N, C-alpha and C positions, 0 to 999 in steps of 0.2 A: 504493500500500500504506500509506503514512504519511499518508493523508488525515485531517486533524483532525476532520472531521465523523464519520467512521467510528469513530475512537477515542472521541470524546465519546459518540456513540450507543451504542457497546459498553459503556462504563462505566455509563451511565444504565440500560441494559438489565439489566446484572448487579445494579445497586442495586435496580431495580424487582422483579426476580425474587427477590432476597434478602429484600426487605421482604415480599413475598407469602408466601414460605416461613415467615418469622418470624411473620407474622400467623396463618397456618394452625396453626403449632405452639402459639401462645398459645390459639387457639380449641379445639384438640384437648385440650390440657392442662386448660383450664378445664372442658370437658365431662366429662373423665374424673374430675376431682376431685369432681364431684357424687355419684359412686358410691363414694367412699372410706368405709371404716368409721370409727367415731369412738370415743373414750374420753372420760370426764369429766375436766374440768380446772377450774382456779380462776384468776381474774385476780389477779395479785400486784402489778402496778404499773399505774397509769393516770394519766399525766401529760400536760399539754398540749404539752410540748416534749421532743423526743428529743435525744440527744447528737449524732446525725448531721445533723439538720435541725430548727432551732428552730420551723419551721412545721408539722412532722408530730408527731403524738402518740407517746408512748412507752407502748405497751401490751404488757405481759408476762404470760405465763400459765405455770402449772405443771401437769403431768399425770404419770401413771404408765402405763408399759406393762410389765406383768408386775411384776418386782421392782425395775425401774429407774425412778427419778424424773428428770424432765426439766424445764427451764425454757426457754421460747422467747420471742421477740419477734414480735409481729404485723408482718409485712413488707408493704410497700406497693409496687405495681408502679412501674417507672420512669416510666410515663405519668401517675402521680398528680400533680395540681396541688395543692401544699400550700397551705392557707389556715388562718387562725385558726378559721374556722367548721367546717372539716373536722375539725380537732383536737378542737374542743369536742364535735362529734357523736360521735366515737369515745370520748372520755372519758365522755360521758353514757351511751353504749351499753354500755361495759365498765367498770363501777365495780369498785374493789378488793373482793375477796371473792366476786364473782359466780361462780356455777357456769356453766361453758360446755362445749359439745361441741367437742372438738379432733379434727379430721379429719386422718387420716394416709394417706399413700400406702402400700398394702400391699407394694409392690415396693421402696420406699425409705422405711422407717418414720421416718427422720429428717426427711422432708419433710412438714410439718404446716401447717395453717391453721385459723383460726376461721371463715373465710368461703369455703366451696367454691363452685365455679362461676365464671363470668366476671364481669367488671365492664363497665359501660357503655362505657368507652373502649377496650376490647379490640377492638371492631369497627373502630375507626379505623385501626389498623395494617394489618389485612387489607384494608380498602377502599382505603387509600392504595397498598398494594402492587399490588392489582388494577388500580387506575387507572393507576399508573405503568407497569405491564407492558403494559396495553392501549395506552397512548400510545406506548410504544416499538415495539410490533408495528406500529402504524399508521405510525410514522416509518420503520421498515425497509421496509414495503411501498411507501410512496410514494417512497422513495429509489431503489428498484430500477428 
């Protein structure tokens, strides 16, 4: 019962399935965001360095929904590799004063983005989870 191989295999299986589920959620959320409605907004801040990470840009935008005014920061996924070039690309893409479309989740209006849909790296989480899960299934089948 306390076979270390079984314990390790079980932990890796849980991790693989968890990563697969996380990857699926990322892909589903990205796909849904492409259908979100939008409102007009304006870029209010466009700096090469953010307070949280000096390698990520600080891009802020304001918008209105009804009578309420909001200001948000463009958020980057945890999988983003911060570089000076990435920051410069975003600062060039979103200069201060630029009019932008702000996409919002109709079910959670506080969830907004300037860039709906997925990013290239989103597939990596899904593929890693799928590969890890397949490897664990193979390990379980060959162990039996």
